[in-house]
N, C-alpha and C positions, 0 to 999 in steps of 0.2 A: 504494500500499499504505500502511495505517496504522502509525504508530510502534509500536515492541514497548512492551509494558506489563508492569509488575510488580504483580500483583494487577489492581485497578482504577485504578492510577496510571500515567499515560504517561510513557515514558522522558524525563527532562529536566525533569519537572514541578517537582520538588523544587529544583533549581537555579535554574530561571526564577522560581519563588516567592521564594527568598531574595534574588535580585537586585532583584527589584520591590519586596521588602520593604525593603531598604536605600534603595533610590531613595525610597520613600515617606517612610522613617524621616528620613533626611537633608534631603528637600524640606520636609517639615512643620516640621522644627526651624527652617530658614530662614524659611519663610513665616510661622510663628507667633511668631518672635522679637519682632515688632511690638508684641505684648501686653504682655509683660513689660519691654519697652524704652521703652514709652509715656512714662512720666514723665522719663526722660533726654531722649528726643527733643523732648517739649514744652519742657522747660527749655532745650535747645539753640536752637530757634527762637522761643521765648517765644510760644507759640500757645496758643489756646483748646481746649476740649473739642471744640467744634463743628469746628473747623479740623482737628484730629486725626483727628476722625470721617471728614472728607472724604478724608484720606489713604487710609484702608482702603477707603472706598467707591470711590474712583477705581480701585484694583487690582481689585476685584470687577467694576466695570462692563467694565473692559478683559477680564477673563477671561470675563465672559459673551459679549462679542462674537466671542472666538476659539472657544469650545466648538463652534459649528456646523462651523467650519472644520477642527479637529482631529478632530471625529467623521467627518467625510466623508474626509479623509485616511487614518484608521486603517482605515476599512472598504475602501479602494481599494489602499493600498500596504503595505509591510513595516512592521510595528507596532514591532519592536525598533529599527530604525533612525530611526523618527519619535521614539521615546521617547529615544533618544540625543540628538536634535536639542533636544528640550525640556529635557533636563536641562543641555545646552550653554547654552540661553537663560537657564535658571536661574542658572547661574553668573555670566554677562556682566552681566545686568539687576541682580543683586545688587550687584556691584562697582559698577555706575554710581549705584546708590541710596547706597553708602557715601561716594562723594565729592562728593554734592550739597552746595554751599556755602550755599544759602539754602532757605527754606522752599518757595518756588515751584518750583524744581529739584527738591527733594525729593518734592514732590507728583506731579511728572511722572514722575521716575524710579521712584517707588514704583508708580505706575499700570502702568509698562511691565513689572513683575514679574507682572503678571496674565496675561501671554502664556503662560507656562509653567504657571501655576496650573490652567489648564484643560486639561492634558493626560492627566489620569487615565483618562479612558473607554478609552484604549488599553491600560492595564495590566489592567483589568477584563475587556476583551473577550479579551485575550491568554490570561488565566488561566482564562477559561471553556471555552477549547479544550484546556486541560491537565487539567481535572477536571470529572467528570459532575456533572448537576444534583444528585443527592442529596447531593453533599459540598460543594457551592458556598457554601452559608450558613456552614458552619464555616470554610471556606478563606476566604472573603471577611471573615469576623469576625476571623480571625488576621492577615489582610492589613492590616486597618484597626486592629489594635493599634499599627501605625506612626505613625498619627496622634497618639494620646494620649503615646506614648513620644517622638515627635518634640517635642511641645509640652513634655515633661519635659525634655528635653535643651535645648531652646531656653531654658527657664526658668533652668536650671542656667547656661547660657552667659550669659544676660542678668544674672542676679544675682550671678555670681562673676567670669567673664571680663569682662563688660561693666562691672561696677562697678570693675574694677581698671584696664582699658585703654580703656574708652569704647566706645560703640555701633557706631561706625564700624567698629573692628577686629573686632567680632563679625561683621559683614557681610561683611567681607574673607574671614574664614576660612570661612564657610558658602558663600559664592560660589565660593571654591576647591574646595570639596568638590563642587560642582554640576559642575565641568568634569571632575573625576576620575571621577565616577559615569558621566558620559556616555560615556567610553572604555570603561568596564566593560560596560555595557548594549550597546554597539555590538560589542564583541568576544564576548561570552559568551552573549547571549540569542538563541535561535532562534525563528522564527515558526512557527506551526502553521496547517493547514488550517482553515478556518472551519467549525464545526460538527462536527469531529471527535470531540469528546467527548460527542456526543448518542448515547443509546442507539439510536435509531431509524435513525441514519445510520453505525452502527459498521462495517457491511460494504460501505459505499459507496466506491469508489474516486473519484479525480479530483473531489473536492469542490469545487475551483476554478470548476467549470463554474457554480456557484450564485453569481452575482456581485451587488454592489450595484446596486440599482435604485430609483429616485424612486418608481416605482409601489408597491413594497413598503413604502417610508417612509411614503408617503401613506395606506395601509392601516392604520398604527399608530393612526391617530386614529378609527377604527372600533372600536377595543378599548376597551370602557367601563372595564374595570379599570386600563388604562393612563392614561386620561384623569384618573380620579380619583387615582391615584398622582402624575401630574403636578402636580395641584393641591395635593395634599398636600406635595409637595417644594417648591412655591413658598412655602409657610408654614414648612416644616419646618426650614430652615436659619437662620431669622431668630435662635432662641435661641443656635445654635452660634456665629454670628458675634459676637452681643452679649457671650457669656461669654469667647470666645476673646480678643477685644480689649480688654475692659474689666473683666474681673474682678480682674486684679492691681492695677489702680489703685484700684479698689472696696476691697479688702483694706487698701491702704496709706492711701488719703485718708479713708475713712469709718470703717473698723473700727480704724485706727491701728496696723497691723500692721508691724513693721521686716522687714527682708529674711529674717531667720531664722525669724521666726513665719510669714512667707508660704510659706517653703520647707516648714517643718513641717506646714503646713496643706495645700498644695497637692500635695506629693509622694505621701502617701498617696491623696488624692483622684483623682490622676491614673492612679496603678496600679490603683485600683479601677475607674475608667473604662476602663482597656485591658481588664481582665479582663470588662467587660461586653459588648465586641464578640464575641468568640468564644462567651462563654455565650449570648447571644441568638441568634448564628447557628446554634449548636448545637441551641437549643431550637425554632428555627425549622425546622431540617432533621428533627428527630424528629417535630414535630408535621405537617410537610408529608408524611411517609410515611403518616400516618393520614387526612389531609384536605388537598386542595390549598388549603384556606382556612388552613393552619397559620401560615405565615409571617406573614400579615397580621394574624392574631390576636396573635401574639407583638409585633408591632410596636406594635398598638394598645395593648397592656398596657404596654409600655415607656414610652411617652409619657404615658399617664393617671398611672401611679404616680409618674414623674418629676417631673410638674408639681405633684402633692400634696406630694412630698417637699421640692421647691425652696421653695415657700410657706412651709413649717415652717421650713426652714433660714434663710431670709432674714429671718424674724420672731424669731429667737433673740437676746436681749439682746447687745449689743456687747461686754460684759465677760466673756460665757460661751464663752471660746474652745473649750475641749474639746467641749462639746455642738454648737457650730457646726461643728468639725471632723468630728465623727462623723456627723452628719446630711449633711453636704456628701459624705462618701463613699458614704453610703446612697443619695443622689440620683444620685451619679455611677454606681453599678452599673446603674440602669435605663435612663438616657437614651440610651445607644448601641444598646439593643436593636433599634431599628427600622431602622437603617442597613444591616447586612447582610442583613436580610430583604427590605427594599425594593429593593436591588440585585439579589438573587437573584430576587425576583419579576419585575422588568423582563425578565430573561433567561429566565425561565420561559414567557413569552408572546411573545417576539420572535425572528425568524428570525435564524440565526446571522450571516449576511452583513451585517446592519445593526444589530448590537448596539452597536458603538461610536458609531453615530450616534444610537441610541435613548437610549444613556447621556448622550451629549452634549447632546440635547434636554432630558433630564431636568435635567441641570446648569446648562443655559442658562436653563432656567424658574426653578430654585431660585436662581440668582445674580442673575437680574434683579429677583426679589423681595428677597432677603436683602441685596442690595447697600446698600439704604437703611437696613439694621438699625443699623450702627455710627453713622452719621449721626443717625439717630432717637434712639438712646440718647443721644448726646452733647447733642442739643437737650433732651430730657427732662431729661436731669442738670443742664444749666445751669438749667433753670426748677424743678427739684424737686431729687431726689438720685439718684446713680448707682445705688444700691440700689434705688430704686422703679423707674428705666429698666429695669434688669435684670429684676426681678421680673414687671413688667408685660408686657413684650414676650415673656418666655419663657412664662409661664403662658396668656396668651392665644393664643399661636401653638400651644402642645401641645394645648391644648382644641380648636382647630380640626382639628388633625391627627387626633385621636383620631375626630372625627366622619367625616373622610375615609376612614379605615381601616375604620370600621364600613360605610360604602357599599361600599367595595371588596371586602369579604367576600363580598357578594352576586354579583359579577360575575366574579371570577377563576377560578373553576372551569371556566366555559365556554371562557374565553380560552386557558387552559391546555390544555384537551382539543382546541380547535381547532388550536393549533400542533403537538400531537402527530400529529394526523390529517395535517396538512400535510407533516410530515417523513416520515411512514410512506408518503405518496404519492410523495415524492421518492425514497425508496429503492427502492419498487416499480417506478417508472419507470427507474431506473438499472439495476435487476436485468433489467428486460425489454429 
């Protein structure tokens, strides 16, 4: 029997959403601390931009390696229990990173934090079984608000708590929170039958009969829209990693901002960025009701407008603080539009029992490409300027993403229709 619902929302959906939101919020704060703490860490170990870029690249490479394993585990076993394990790993590896006495040890322990960084496919897969397709863009958008809010919390911790007590104590704090969250997830989040939120399967009992299979995974690579979105993902995370890990240092070292000016500039931008996720997701949901191309169209618009606005922003004179802050906020509104729509598009064309694996494959491809982004930015910065590194990598990447979205528009309607027919056939077989 399916769980009772209130309207179109499954019982327990809201509590699962908020626990997962808190998981992502605090985990992102921990993960993204490395950006605003970059200057302190570089001073502690007396290292160059290139060496600091290698720290972030190492964690991204480890995360990429673990994505396929996490995806397979999530599609086979209890997702809440695995998420609790991921949270516990987050806490312990962050503590190890805090006690690192030398740069070499710091490089290794920071890389180990990538293990839990690749655990998010389980969150999105679980939430897809609590909310129907027509609501997923908005729900994923609200869930992804945790990322910029986590960034904001990390920024405040770094610039206020870190400035007073040092970067190691910040890591002790966020690592401890990870261990607390692991117990909350383990005790209060329940799993759901895979595919239970799909309209075509709403009357089907015993959905567990549809199990993970490598044959189904292999068929993913026959879906043209999915292949194009995979390629888009390979390029699309380059800008995020560059901005996340280098923008604070850019404001301080090249624009001459002190901690107060940095906060006054970044807090509004991050708040606007947070709003961009649910706005982009809701626009994608609305256009998706009119055309199966809707989510991809919104994603294409987001990266195109974001690239243009970033180019304008980065070319504003150094002394023009207010115009720079205003344009940074305008850019921040549009650049998250693609994220909830790409994720929803993946789930619009893939079978429920392999969604975590699909998401993990996407993240693996993204991370393999973008793992080099912080290092590339460091190399360009050592030879030119950090501002040029950020601008070149972001605008080129978003231009390529726009082209991939345009190609995806052509193929995604057929892939969505094919999945609906397959789910209907499953329901008919189960009824018979």
